[in-house]
N, C-alpha and C positions, 0 to 999 in steps of 0.2 A: 178189046185188045188188052193184054197185060203188059205193064211196064215195070222194070226192076231197076232199083238203084241200090248201091251198097257202099259201105265204108268199113274200115277197121279202126277200132278204138283201142288205144294203148292204155287199158285199165282193166281191173278185175271184173268178172261177170257181175258180181253183186252190185258194184258201182254203176256199171252200164245199165243194168236192169232198173235200178232205183231212179237214175236220172231220166230214163225213158218213161217212167210210170208215175212220177211225183209232180203234182201241179206246180210247185215252186220252181222246180228245175225246168219243166216244160216252158214256163214263161220266160226263162233265160235263153233258150236255144231255138224255139219254134218260130223262125222267120226265114224267108228265102232271100231277103236283102236287108241292108242296114236302114232302109226307110220304112220298114214294117216292124211290128212287134206284136207279141201276144199279151193282151191286157188281163186275161183271166183264163183259168183252166180248171176243169174238174175231172176227176177220175174215180170211177167205181170199178176197180180192177177185179172183175169176176165175170164168169159166163152170164150173159144177160144184163150186165152192168153197163151204164152209159158213161160216155166221156164227151167233153166239149172244150174247145179252145176258141176264144174270141181273138181273131187276128185283125189288126187295124193298121192303116197307114199312119205313120207318126205325125203327118200334117193334118190328120183328122178328115181327110177327103173321102175315105171309104173304109169299109170293114166288112167282115163276114164271120159267121160261126162255122167252125169245122167240128161236126158232131156225129156221133154214131153209137153203136152198141157192140160190145165185145161178144164174139161168138165162140171163142176158144182161148184159154189161157193155160200155158204150160210154163210154170215159173222158170226163169233163166234160159228158156229155149224158144218159145213161140207165143205170139199174140196174133189173133185173127179178129177182124171186126168188119162190120157193115156200116156204110155211110152213104146216104143219098142214093140208095139203090145200087151201090157198088160195093166191092169187097177189097180188103187189103190183108196182107199177111206180113208180119215182121219176124224174122228168124235171127236168133242170137247164137253164134257159133264160136266158142273160145278156141284159140289157136296159139301158136308160139309167139306171135307178134301182137296179140291182143284179141279182142272180140270182134268178129265180123258181124255187122248188122246189115241184113239184107231186107229191103222192103219191096214187096211186089203188090201192085195195085191195078185195079181196072181203070182204064183211061176214060176220059169223058170227051164230048164232042165240041166243046166251046173253044178249047185251046189245042194247039198242035201237040203231037206226041213229044216233039223236042222241047217245047215250052214246059210241058208237064214234067218230063224227065229232069230238065234243068232245075225247075223249081223244087221238086222233091229232093233232088241231089243236094242242092244248096242248103236246104233245111237239115238234111242228114250230116252234111259237112259241119254245119254250125253245132249240131249235137256232139259230134266227135270232139271239136275244139273245146266245147263246154266241159265235157267229162274229163278230158285230158288235163285241162287247166285245174279242175277241182282235185284230180288225183295228185297233181304236183304240189298243191298247197297244203 
């Protein structure tokens, strides 16, 4: 099953793209809740390139690596990747109110669809807040 989440970011496409694909930025926004954080991130932004983010509970109780391989990159428009036998696509669409970022991904069986949607949406909302705060400063 495919799940889709999206947000609109009030910033230019170049800033939105950079923040989505730069390890230092990813570490700032890539968490679904305040009690988690991303401690490291790597990005090799090219078809066949690898990416990885280490996500950990701030209390040190657990963590995991979110990693995969890019399968398609169209600068400022689309990123596709595979991770753990699943696929995801991120679309970037500039509009009058900013850039709509839409993420569509294959669900997994461990967590409910609602949990997955809520978690990915929370991360995307953090992303939007991060980019908009940078655009204002």
